[in-house]
C-alpha positions, 0 to 999 in steps of 0.5 A: 467506479467499481473494481472488477472481479477477480481483483476485488476478491483479492482486495477483500481477502488477501492472504498473509504474504501477498504482495499486491501492486495497483497500476492506475491512471486516475487517483479515483482508481487508487482511492477506490482500491485502498478504501476497499482494502482498508475498509474490509480489514477494519471491519474484520478487526485487522489493523491497517497502515497507510503510507501515502501522500497527504493528498491521498490520505485526505481522499481515503478518509471521507471514503472510509467515513462514507462506509461507516468508520469513524476514522478519528476513532480507529486512529485513536484505538491504533487500528488505523495508522497513517504515515506520510509517504515522503517523510517515511521514505526519507527516514531510511534513505542513505545516499539515495538508496534505502538502507536495509537496517533503517527500513526494517527498523522503521517499518517493522516498528510501525507494523508491530504497533499496528499488530498489537492493536489488531483484534485479529493480530493481522496487519494490512499495509498500503504503501506508496513510497515506491511510487515516489521513487520509480521514475527518478531512481529505478534502482532504489525502487527495486531495492525498496520492493525487495525490502518490502518482500523481506518484511512481508515474510517476517511479519506475515502482512498483506501489502498493497502498493501502487504506481501511477501511470501517466494518462499519455503513457501506453495503457497497459502493463507493457508500459511498466518495468517488468522487473518491478512487476516481478517483485509482486505476487499479484497485479491489479491493472489500471483496467480493473476499475471501470 
């Protein structure tokens, strides 16, 4: 499975303050995307924060190892930070909505720690907390995307997030809420991975 240009270029060299969304049908697509986004950053001396489900974290690590990274070492050095998406999400949710102060405190401290460990001072973040919310709580998802945009601006990070689309769903971006797409600077459609 390969990521097709021009989306591959976007993952290799995102700009500070880019907010990229990956739509995917198959977990292999998101694993490929995140491995590229993460591996390039680590190779450049950037830090990476992965806020993902345990299953995805377990899938990302062997992919990074196969690209020559010692995951244990980059975690030890603080260049790679991994956070459980559900636990992180629960740390700032109040009455089924993301609390802006808690969110910015929790996420801001993670990004600051990661930035202090980057040789370049740059941080890339991958998050799938929005994927945990979007089907059951669209209002909370919209607020979370908005809060992410505030953090992106404040810390000049590049953010990649991902939303899983069911196989039975219509296979194009029309099946995804337009208001959520509008919260992002770039879209990587499910069809980008062939």
